[in-house]
N, C-alpha and C positions, 0 to 999 in steps of 0.2 A: 529603499529595492532599488537601488543606481546600478545594481548588476543585473536587473533584468528590464522588461518590457511589454508594452501594454499598447497593444493595435487595436483599435477600432474595426468595424466595417466599411466604414467610410478612409479610412487611415490615418485619421487623427490618432495621436499619438497623447494621453496624455500621461500628465507626469507618473501614477500611478491607481489603481483602484483607490474607491472609499474617495475622500477629500478631494484625493489627487484629482481626479475626474472634472474636478472644476479648470483644470490649467491643463490646458492641450497646447505641450513643449512645441508641436510642429504639424504640417497635415504632409502625409506622405503622397509625391506626386507618382501614380502608375506609369505613368508615360515616362518618365523620367527615370523611373526603376527597369524599367524596360529597355533603353537605352543605354544603361550605366550611365546615366547624368548626374543622379542621385546622391545631395553630400554625406558625407558618413551619418550612421542614424546610432549606431549604438558606441561608436565612440566619436560619434558628433557632439558638435558645444553644446550642447543642449545637456546630456548627461556630465558633459566633462566637468560644466559648471556648478552642477548638484555635488561630483561625487569628489571636488577639489572642496568646496565647501562643510562638505561630511568631512573630510582629512584632516580641516582646519579644525572641527571645532563647532562649526558656525553650521546654523540651519539655514539650506538655501531661499527658501520661502516662508519666514518666520507663521505668517498669519494663517496659513496652511499645516505647516512642520506639526506645530502644535496640536492639530485637530487628528493628525492622521492615525488612523487606528492600525495601519500597518508599519506603520517607520522601526526601523530596527527586526523588525522579522525575518531578513534575512537569515541573521549571527552570522556570517562573515566581514571580514575584516574588508575594509574601503581601498581598493584601488584604482586610479588613472585608466587604465590600458587593459581590464577584465578580456582573460581568453576565454574563460565559459560564463555562457548566460547562466544565470539561474533559474526564471520562469522565463518566456514567453509567451502572454498571457493575449489570446485574440481573440477577437471576437467576430466570430462566423458570419453571425445576425443580427441588426438590429430589431426584429420583428421577433411577434411570439403573442398567442391567442391568446393565451392566461393573463387574469388581472389580481396578480396579487398582492396583499395590501402595501409592501414596502419596495413595491417598484411600480415601472409605469402601465397605469391601464393602455389595454390592447386599442383602446378607442381613441388615444390622443398620441400613440407613438408618431404615425405618419405626421399630425401638424406641427409637433414637437421639436422634428429634424426631416430634413429633404432627402431626398436621394444621394447616392448608391444607400441601399439598406442589406444586402448581403457582399459578403468580403467576394470577392475575386481569384480566379488561381494565377490571374496574369500580377494583383499585386501581392500576394504570399510567395510567389516564385522570385519575383524581382525584389523584394524582400533580402528572402532567405541567401539569393543569390550574392547581394549586398553585404550580408552579415559574413558570409565567408570572406568576399574579396578583403572586409576591414578587419578579417583574422582570427572570427572566433570558430573555436575549435569544436565547439561542443554546448551542448544546450541541455540542460537537467532536465526538464520537464517543459513540454510543450501541450498547452492546456485552452483549450476550446471552449471557452466560455465569457457570454459576457450582458450588457442591457437585456440582449435576444436569447432563443433557443437555437443553439447552434442547427439541430437537426432540420430548422425551418429551411438552411440553404441547400438547395438542390444539390451544391458543387461539395458540400462535404468530405466524402469520400474523396472527389481529388488533390481538395487541400490536406487530408491528412495522409495521401498518397505523397505530395510535394514534401512533406515534413520530412518524413521518412526518408528521403531521397537524398534530400541536403544533408541530413543529421540523423544516421543510421542508428545511434545510441543512444536516442532520445526516449523518455519516456514521454507517452501522446497519450493524452485524456481527455474526455468529454463530458461537458456535466448537462443534463437534460432534465426534464421532467417529465420526458418518454410519453406523454398524453397525444401517442398518436398510432395509428396502424402500423403494424411491425415492420420493420426496414430491414430484410435479410442481407443489405452489403456491412450492415454492421460488423457482424461476428467474421467474413470474408474481407475485414479492412485489415490495416496497420497500427490498427489501432489495440493500446495495449490496457485501456481500462476505460469505466465506461461507469459513472455515477450517477442515479437517476433521485431526483428529489420526492422523495412521495412522505407525504407528512401526515400520515394516518393510516390509521389499518382496515375502513370501512369507508364506504363514500359519503358519508353525513360529515366524517370529522375529516376528511380530506377536504371537502370545498371551501370550507370556514377558511384556509388559506388559500389553496390553491385556487382561486375562483377561477371558472369558465374550464378547467381541466375537468378529465373523466378519470375516475379511481379502477372502474373496468377497464380503460381502454389501457393505461397504464400500468396495471398489473399484469393483462395479455400480452403487451409487448416484451414483460420480462419472461411470463411462461414460452413463448415462442421461442425469444432469445435464448432460454435454457437449451428447449428440446434442439436448437440449432448446434447451439458450442459440444452438445452429448455427439452429435450426428459428426461434426468433425472436425471434433476432439479437441477444440482451441482452448490455448491457453489465456483467453481477454477474464480479465479481473470484473465482474459485476460490484459494483457498491449501492446497498439501497442508502440513501441518508434521510433521515427521520430527523428532522426537527421539532423539538417538544413544547408546546403550547401548554395552556391552562385546558384546551378541551379534547388534548390529545394524550395525557400523561397517567392515564388508568392504568392501574394493572394489568386490566381485561384487554384493553385496546393494545395496551402494549407486548403483551404476551402472544396474540393473534396476529402480531409483526413479526415476532421472532416463528412461530410454526410457518407464515408465511415465507418468511424468509429461507427458510431449512426446502419449502416445496421446490421453491424457486432459486436454491441453489445461489444465493449471494450475500454479499458478506453485508450484514446488516450493521449501521451506525446510527446511535443515538445521539443528536446534538443537540447540547443547551446555546438557547438563544440569547440577545441582549435588547431586541425588539421589541414592541408592545406587543401584550398577551402571551408572554414567555411562560413555561412553565415557574411556579412557585413551589412547587414540590420536590423540584430535583433545582435548588439554589445554585446547588456547591457540586462539583466535580465527585466529590468523594462521597454524598448521596446517591448521586448517579452511577457510581463505577458498585456501588455498596448494593441494589438494587441488583446491575448486571450481571454482579455474578451469583447471586440467586438463583434469577430469573434466568437471564440470559448469556450463561457464560459462552465465551467465544467471540460474541456482541463487539463493537467498539462504543468510544465513548469519546465524543470533537466537542467542540465550542466555534461557537462563529469568530471571526477575529478580531472581535472587538475585546473577546472574553481572554485569547491568547495569550499564551508567555510567549517570546520568540523563541527557543528552543520547539516549544511544538508546532512552530508555523513556518519552520525550514522546507525551504526543498528539500535537502537531506533527509530529512524526516519523511515527506512524502516517496520518495525514490526506496530508502530502507525501506518503508514497511510494505510498498508495491513488492520487492523482491523477498522477504520474508512471506508474502503470502505464496508467491510461483516457487517456493521452496516446500510451503506446507504442502500448496494441491499437489506437488511433487512427489511427496510423502503417501498424502491419499493415492495416488496411481499408480504408486507401486504397490502398496496394502490390495488395491484392487488386481491386481496382475496384470495393470494396464503398463508394460514398463515403455513403450514409443510414445505415450502419454506424456509418463515422468521426464522425460528424453528432453521433448519440446519445453515443458517447465520449467525443468535443470538447463536448458540451451536460452532459454528467453529471461531469466533470474542472471544468469551472468553476464549477458549480453549488458546490463546495467550495472552491475557490482561484481566481477572488477571489470569490464569492459572488454571482454574476449568473445572470439565467435567459436563456437564446437560443432562440431556434424551432429547433424539431429539425426543421423543413422547408426553416430556411436551406441555403446553400453554403455550405462550408467555408471561399471564401474572402471571402463577405461579414459571416461569423463574426471572422476574423482582420482584416481589414481596419476594418471596421465600429463594432462592440461592443467588441474589445480594448482599441482605443486611449484609449476614456473612460476605462478603468478599469486601465491599466497601472500607476500608482501602487497599488493596491488589492492588489496579488499577493501574497500574504504569503510564499509558498516559494521560492529559489531556484534548486528543483527546477522547478518550474513553466515560471519564463519562458523554460530551457532545453528545455523537451519541445515548450513552444511552438513556439520557432525551428525546433523539428526536425519540426515540423508543418508551419514555413511552407515549409521547404525542400522538404516534400515537392508541395508543391500550385505550386511556382517562384516563391514570393512571396519575393524576398532582400532587402525594403527592410523587409517586417515579422520577418523573421529577424534582422536585424542590427540593429532598434530594442527587439527582447526580449534579444538577447543585450548591448546597451549597458546596459540597464534591467538586468540582472542583474550587470553591473561594476559599478552604483552600489548593488548592495542588497549586494552581498558582495563590498567594496572586500579584506578578506583573504583572500578564495579560493584555497585552493593551486592552483586551476586557472586562475588569473586570466590569465599568458601563453597557456595554451593555449587559453583565450577569444580574445583580442584577436589570435593565429594565425589561429583558427576564421573570425573576422567578416571578417579581409584574405583569405584565400583563396577565403571565399564571394564577395568582390568581383571581384575576380579573374577567378573562374571564369567570373563572370556577364557580368564582360567579353566574357571568351575566346569565348563563344555568341555575344556581337554580331558580334564580329569576325567568326566563321563565315559567321556569314547575312547578313554584307556583302560575304564574298568576300575578306578578308582576312584570309587564311591567316598570312600572317609576323608580323603584329602578335597575332593570337590566340594565337601560340605564345609571343610575348615575356609574354603575361598568363597563358598558362599557368604560365611557369616561373615567375612571382612569386606562382601560389599553391602551388606544388609545393614554394617556400622555407618558405613557412610551413607548411605541414601537408601532409607528412609530414617535411618537414625537406629534401628532397633539389634537385639544383643538375641540372638538363637545358640542353643548348645551346638558346640561344636562334634559331640560325638550322637548326636542325633542322627536318623535316619532321614537323608533327601529327602523321601516323598512325605512323611512324619513333620517335613519342615515347612512345605510346601501346605498340607489339607491343616496345620495347627496356625501357621504365620500370616496365610493369604490374606484373612480380614484387611490387618495392620498394615498388609504390603501395598492392598490397593486403597486405604485411605490416606495412607502417610504418604508415600514416594514422590519425590519433587519432578523428577526427573522420565518424559517420556523415553527416552534411552534404557533407562535403566527398567521401565517395565519390556520395552521390548527384548529386553538380553534377558529379562526375568521369564519373559513367554518362552525362548529358545532354548532355558534352561530346562524347563516344563513338558516341551516337546520333546528333549533328548531322554526325558525319563519315565515318557509316555502319560505324562500325567492331563487329562483335558481339559484340568481350570485354568486355562489361557489370561495370563495379568494384561495381555496387551487388548484383551478385548475394552480394559477401562484406556489404553492411552491414546486409540484411534479420535475420543475426545478431547482428547485434548488442545490447547492453544499457546498455553504459556513458554516461553523457550527461555533463557537465559540472556540476556543481551537487548532482547526486544521481546515484542508480541504482536498479535494480530489487533489487539486491543487498543489501537491507536485512535 
């Protein structure tokens, strides 16, 4: 992770998380940072030596590198003077009142390390200014997480605000156990995402790992956060991280978590771990994904760093998932007729990919048709293109949808879903034509267009001489069961409305999370 930086609450700069925490590269001096006397940090001698070693094919610290769980997880080429930082990992606080088995017991924290225990705004502001002076242009992900819990630090809102001021396009996230009274500043801050670590769906199972915490308090935190998000129409993404152990991996417990996540309006992620007590029932991702597909569609599957592949652990994947989640939320807001809320979600997504600012008072159509075409080539993530195509289809803009999907096929020529996307483009085209023919009163031509569309998605054949209403009555069960793309369902819903058919296929599409080139299941 030589393109990232980890800074602890007291200014220590370890090599990185995991085994790298045993090697402190240097300790930052707040006074020197404030007076602009600090030596280069990101482009300083310590990280330059590490980068040079990797470029030369050598391990900079062989005794540690061989044990490092995060080595190679950046999945990018090492260069000596990077202008983009992948992750700025900030330990906002060393303190925590929980005593989780794999962490530091609460009673031992102060005896193991002296103060300061909470990061100051002076330290962080000095660091951010120094990074700017060194030529760092962008930080993909600023993550407040460490040996303690970030919410212990009363200065956390100021730390988040400073981060946004110096690096406005960064994705800013906090990971916390949420076992606190609710803090209203969270939803009104510059935070993009909050990850709540709650390992269980009942107080009894929760306390087996989160020793000293309160399940009821953590859930109440998320409940009040939900209400606050609704009130201010916030685009804050909230994720519930549920680590699977042998005592919380039963069907009833996990299904209870699924229902709670729906009630709290949070994204649920089931996480496999390598630590003692880990779930033996879900020993592979395949087993867990099979369960999720059956009982918790829309929930995600992850692993702790020690179990991840480099591509799964890359910062780009984190940002891509966040953008996809925002665009999915924009679609939900459109369907709820909350267009101002949809625009806010769309604006937040575009801030991260392709990195543009759009007016939050603009219309969705205006953003899609005027702002995006100029920056289409700058979009980084294939999933962004496919989700923007879905947004376009929701507002009836088939031309933009096709352009976005075509661009997706250009940037991901070897995508495993290439044929499916090509079929989706064709289906969209013929369903749009079908609506035009219906409005022109040419129902036989509309049926022919409908037949061409259904041949591509979901891949069924219908009589080209049938009555269009009869097609829906006879074929609807097969359409609902086998259609691959939410866009096809949305267009079919539009066709059914045109002919006055109350059987709306779109009622199924609102629950779909899978998209070509990306998924919320990450």
